[in-house]
N, C-alpha and C positions, 0 to 999 in steps of 0.2 A: 845907759841903754844896754840891755843884756845882749851878749854876742850870740848870733844864730849858730846852732850846732852844725858841724860839718856833716857831709853825707856819711862818712865813716862812723861818726858818733851816733847818727840816727840808726844805722844798721846794727850797731852793737846794742842799742837800747831795745830794739825790737826782739833781740834774743833773750832778754830778761823778762821773766813772767811776773804777773801780779804787781805791776808798777814798781819793779825793782826788787821785790822780795823773792829771792831765789829759793823756792821750796821744792825744787826738783821737777821732773817731767810732769806734764798734765795727765790726769786720768783719762782713759779712753772715753771718747764721746760717742754714744750710740744714737741711731735715729730714734725719733719719737713716734714713728709709725712703721707699718710693715714695709720693708724695703728689700728688693732683690740684691744679692751680693754674689761675688765670686771669691771664695775664701780658700787659702792654702789649707790642706787637710791637717797640717800641724797646728793650726790655730783653732781647731774644733775638738772639743772633748766629748767622749762618750758620756751618756747620762749616768751619774754615779748611783742613782737609785732605780735603775732600770728594773721593772717588774719581772722581765723575762730572764730566767736563769739558765734554761736549757737552750742548746744550740738549735737554730732553725733547721728543721729537717729538709728544707729546700736551699740550704746554704750553697751547696756545690752548683746547683742549677742557677741560682741568682748570681754567683760569681762568674760563671761562664757568660751569662747575659751581659754583665757589666764589662767584662773583658772585651767582648765583641762590639758592644754598642755604646759603652760609656754609661754614665749615670743619667738616666733620662728624667727622673723625678727629683726635683730639688730637695735638699735637706732643710728642714725648718729648724732654725737656731735662735738662741737668745743668749743673754749674758747676765750673770748675777752681778749685783752692784759691787764694784771694786775689783772684779775678776779680770785677769789679763786675757783669758781665752774665752771664746764662745763655747756653748754647749748645745746639745740637741734638745729641741723643745717638744717635738712630737715624734716619737719613734725614731727610726733611722739608724739604730745602733748596729744592726747587721750590715747595712750598706756602707756605713763609715768604716767598719772593721774590714770589709772586703776591699775598699779603696786603699786602705793602709797596706794590706797584704799585697795587692797588685802593684802598688808603687814600690814596695820593697823588692818584689820579684822582678819587675821589669825596668824600674827607674825611668818609666815613661812620663813625660810631662802631662799626658792626658789624665793620669791618675794623681797628679800632684795637687790639683785644685778641685773644688766641688761647687756646683751651682747651689746657692742657698737662698732661703727666704728668711730674713731677720724679723723677729717679733719682739717688741719691747718687753722687758722683764715685768712680771706681776708678783707672783708669790711662789714659794716652793710647792705648796699644795696644788696650784694650777698646773705646774709643770708635771708633777707626778700623775695627776688625773689625766692630763693630756696623753702621757705615755700609756696609761691604762686604756683609754679610749682607742688609741691607735692599735694597740695589741689586740684588744677585744674585737675591733673591726676586722682584723686580719685572721682572727681565730687562732692566735699563736700562744695563748697563755694556758698552762695547765692550772688546775683548780688551786693548788697550793701556792703558786706564784700570785694568782689573783688575791688569795687570802692574805698573803704577806704584804702585798701592796696596799690592800685596804686597811690593814692594821697600821701601816706606816702613815697613810693619809689621815687616819683618825688621830694618830699621835701628833702629826703636824698641825692639824686644826686645833687641837687642844693646846699645843704650845703657842700658836698664834693668838688664840682668843683668851687663854688662861682659864678656860672652863671645860668641864667634862662634857663629852658628846655621847648621847645615846645612839643606839643603832638606828632608831627611827629618824633622829636628827641627822645622822650621817647620811642616810638614804636621801633625805630632802636636800642636803647641801650638795651631794654628788649630782643629783638631778639638775640642780641649778647650774652646775658646771658642765652639763652635757653628758653625764654618765648615769644611765638609768640602771638601778639595782634595787631589789626589794630588801626590806629589813630582815625577813626570814633567811634570805640567802646570805646576808651579812652575818647573821648569827651562826650559820654553818661554817662560814669562813673563820669566824672567831674560834669556833670549836676546833677546827682543823689546826690552827696555829697554836692555840693554848693547850690542847690536850694531845692531839694526834702527832704533831710535828716531831716530837722526841721519841714517840713510841714506834711509829712506822715511817721513818723518813724515806726509805727506799720505795715503798709503795706509793707514797705521795709524789715523790719526784718522778716516778715512772708514769704518773698521769691519772691516778684514780680520781674520779670526778665527784660532783656533788651527790648523785644518788648513793654512791658507796659511803660517803661521809655521813649522809643522812641516816642510812641503815646502821652505821656504827654508833651514832649518837643515840638512836632508838635502842640499840642493844645495850649501850652504856647505862641508860636510864633504867631499863629492865633489870640489868645485872645489879644495879645499886639497890633496887627494891628487894630483890632476892637476898642480897647481902644483909640488908637491914632486917628482913623477916627472920633470918637465922641468927641475928645479933652477933655478927662476926667481927665487929670492931668499928672504929670511927671512920669518918669520911676520908681522912688522910691515908689510913691504911688501905681502905678500899681502892682509892685512886692508884696507889702503888701496885696493888695486885692486878688491877685491870690493865694498867699500862705494861706491866711486865708480861702478862699473858699475850697482849698484842705484839710486843717486841719479839716474842719467841717465834712468831710466824711472819715477821716482816720480810718482804721480798719484792722484787720488781714485778714478778708474776703474782699478783694479788689474788687471794682466794678468801672470800668472805666466810664461807662455811668452815674453813680451817680456823679462822679467827674466832668464830663462835664456839667451836669445839674446844679451843684452847681456853677460852674464858669459862666455859662450863666445867672443864677439868679443874681449873684453878679454884673456882667456887666450891666444887664438890670436895676437893681436898681440904679446904678450910672448914667446910661444914661437916666433913666426915660422913658423906652420903654418896650414893651412886651418882655418876654423871647424868644418867637418864632422869633421875629425880630433878636435878637442876635444869636439865633441858626442858622438861615439862613446865616447870615454874617460869623459866624465861619465856617460853612460848606463850604462856598465859599472860604474863606481864605485857608482852609486846602486843598481844591481841586486845587486851583491855585498853591500851593507850591509843588504839586506832580510832579515828573520828566516827566511823560507822557504829562503834560499840557504845559510845557515850562516855561521859566523864567518869573517872575513877572515884569510887566511894570507899570510905574506910570500912573495913569489915572486922568484926571480932574474930578471934581464933575459933576454929571449928571443933566440934566434938563434944561428947559428954564425959561423964566421969570415967568411963571405961574406954574412951578413945573411939567410940563408934558413933556414926550418924544413923539415927533411926529414921527410915523413910516414912514410917507411919506418923512421925511427929511433924512432918512438913505440911505447911498450909499452901495449897496451890490455887492460883487465880488464873484461869485460862485467858482472861481478857485483860490482864494487868498491863502487859507491855509486849510489843512485837520483838523485843530483844531476845534472841535465842540464848544468850548467856544467862537470862533469868529463867532457865528451864525449871528449876525448883526455887521458890521465892523466899523461903524463910527456913532457918535452921534453929532448933532450940539451942540456946546459948548457955547451958549449964557450964560451970567452971571446970577446967581440965584438972585431972589428977596431977599431983606433982611427979607421978611416974609416967605421965604421958610422953609420947614421942616428941620429936622436934617440932617447933612452931610451924604451923602451916601458913604459907603466905596467902594473901587474898587471891593471887593468881591461880593457885592450886584449886581453891574453891571454885573459881570461875571456870576452869577447864572441866571440873567435874559437873558443871551445870548447876552449881549450888550458889545461891546468893544469900549472904548473911544480912542483907538490908531488909527492913520491913516491907510488906507488900505495898503499903501506901506511899513509899518513897519512890516517886517516878523519876527516871533519868531525864535530864533536860536535853532536848535535841540540839545538835550542833548545826545551827542554821548557817548556810553559806552567806558570806558578806555580799556577794554579787549573785545575780541570777545564774543558776547552774546551766551549763550547756545541755542541749537536748540529747537524750540517749540515742545511741546508734543501735537499732533493733538487732542487726546482725551480731554486733559485739555482745549485747546483753544475752541473746540466745546462745551464743558460743560459750560464754562463761557459765551459763546454766547447764549446758550440755557437758562441759568439762567437769562441773561439780557432780553431775549424775554419774559420769564415767568413773570418777575417783571413788564415789560411794559404792558402786558395784564392785570395783576391784577390792576395796577394803572389806566389804561384807563377805566376799568370796574367801578372803584370806583368814578372816576371824570366825568363819562358820555361821554367819548371820545372813547369808544370801536369801534364805526363805522369808526373812522378815521384810524385805524390801519390795516396794511396788513402784513402778515408774510410769504407769499409764492407766487410763480407765476412769480418772476423775479430774474435773477441772480444778479441784482444790490442791492438786499436787503442784505447789507454787514454785519450788526450787529444783524441780526435775525428778525428785523421787520422794517417797514417803516411807516411814517405818510403820508397817501395818500389822505387826505382831510382836509378842514378847519373845525374848531369846529362848531357845529350846532348853529343856531341863538338862542340867549337867551336875557333876559331882561338886562337893564343897570347894575343892581346890581350884576349880576352873570357874566357879560362879562369879567371883569378884572381877576377874579379868573380862569375862563375857559381859557382865553388867557394865563395865567401863566402856567397852566397845559399843554396846547398845546405846549408852548415853551419847557417845561421840556422834553416831549416826543420827540419833534423834535430834540433837540440837543443831546439827548442820543442815537439816531440812526444815528447821523451825516448826517442829511438830506442835508444841504447845501454843505458840502464837497463832498457828492456823486453827487449832481447836478453839482458842479464845475468840477468833473472828467468827467462827461458826456459832459459838455460844451466844455472842452478841446479836448476830443477825437473826437467829431463830429462837430468841429468848421467849417469845410468846407462841411458838409453833413447835411443840415437841415432836409431832409426827414428821414435820419437814426436817427437823434436826436429825431424827433417826434415819431418814432416807439419805440425807447427805453423808452421814457417818458410814452408813452401809456402803454407799457408792465409793467412799474414800478408802475404807479398810477392808471391804469385801465381807463375805459371809463368815465372820469370825466371832461367834457369840461371846466368848470370854473377853475378847479384846473390846468389843463394842460395849459390853456391860461396864467395863472399867471407865468408859468415857461419859457415863451418865452424869456424874457430878465430880467436882474436884476431890471430894472426900473418897468416893469410890475408886478414883484413880490412885490416890495415895495408898489406899488399902491394898489395891492390886499390886502396886510397886513393892510394898512391904512383903507381900506373899511370894512374889516371883523372885525378887532380887535380894530380899533380906537386908541386913545391915550392911552398910558400905564403909569400910574402914579406911578413911583418907590417910590416917597416920601411917598406914602400912602400904601406901601406894607403891613405894619403891619395890616392894616384893612383887606386887602385881606386874609392874613394868618389866621386871626381869623374866617373867614367864611368857611375855610376848616375843615371838621371834623377830628377827631383824626386818624381814619383809613386811610383816604386819605392822611393825612400828613405823617404818618409812611410809607405808601406805596410809597410816593414820595422819602422819604429818602432811602428806600430799592432799589428803581430804581437807584438813584445816586450811591449807594454802588456797585451795580452789574455792572454798567457802569464803575466805577473806577477800579473794580477788573479786568475787561477785558482789559482795557487800560494799567494798570500797568503791567499785565502779558505780553501783546503784546510788550510793550516798553522794558521790561527786556529781551525779546527774539529777539529784533530788527525786529519785524513783523510789516509791513505796512498793516493795516486792509483794506485799500482801494485796495490793490493789492494781498492780500493773497488768495490762491485758496482754498475756502471752498467746492470745488467740484461743483462750480457754473459755471466755464468756463469764468469768467470775468478776463481779463488780468490785 
């Protein structure tokens, strides 16, 4: 019969783990459900992937509160498998840092421990998303911090699943984890981390947000189109020039206009043209890319054998499209001479009001995916009034004020109308004045308006004449030009002559700075009205501004 072990032997046996196999101390055992705890602050680690990099601007205020009242909100903690210490699960990095500072400063027991809520470990992705949600709820993240965190989340998910994750898939995964963000915003975040982070780190860390990042990406796309149009090099070279131009203006006090001018100068230097030439092309590329203008279409290079565009060769269709960019719908596409000037980008043709696409090629509308919100009448009228004011200012500066009409006809849809040809000038000024006339004409959508009149009164020539007379006033020469598209083209040829797009840089130099800036403001006001109208699904040719026009 085996002898019963003594009490001393039993006590010794209990100290041996795993039935006698001494493998060292047991790993910490954590609760399997949410559990309140009181933990020493030395056993809690800050989250090592904390999305927030900037110090909380309310740090001092929060520290004073904790000093006076203690930590009133428990820290949420978890523990990675096999780790010795706990770590923060949802936010709390600022509060834990303050507790550590106060304990060091005061050595008070009140700051030596922290009330906590333990949550069982799940995945690294869940923890990072939890910190994202917490910081987003408090509004503490600058855009670049969010962008870096989303990139880290995406990488974690790909590491965990072994599969690549698209932006749409990432948005869906994050939504399931309680963090709502759209795929387009994720794309802006990706652009900020992959392109802008090295070029403008000061501006990003200072807190420039998504709207500025969105404008920079739009500028980037436009600049690359201009780069390609001038055949300045491959994409790698473009990217280096673009980022270097941004880096030259990087500062905590960010100025988008300085950035754009820096990029214009860099492109102009590479292309060996005036910066204003590049500014015009960039503006055109940006405008073409806007949703209210329609999709970009490939355009052949403009001009004929002597580098001139003959207005008489244009085919005009007044009813073809309500798009003001289609002011002139077709250009004869004779090949350029080998001695012609630099290649003209599609944007330059667009700004001139010239489209190289056939009349029959109709732009496809960009229909909203969801019903558009109702327009705010006050907002729509205010934008139209702003466009009218900009047109009057511009017309005054470029000597075209007598051409404008702002009242007297219900067909003045966008606040003003160009109701006359530009006055006769010498050969040196004719081209710049023609350009200014085109700018004013397209920003009031003169040809689309005429096209609508043409369609409505196709079988009523007398009614059409009455409407045109009410629109343009008693101006026989101008009225006669609107009889047919052909008569209008002939009148344009007689009044404006050939328009040399290849030499536009020379025309631009002749416009003084005030006139140039006023022209840019006119385009901006026109764009603002069009973008707002498109976002509300408003057809400006049909909207009732109180004019009675159906």
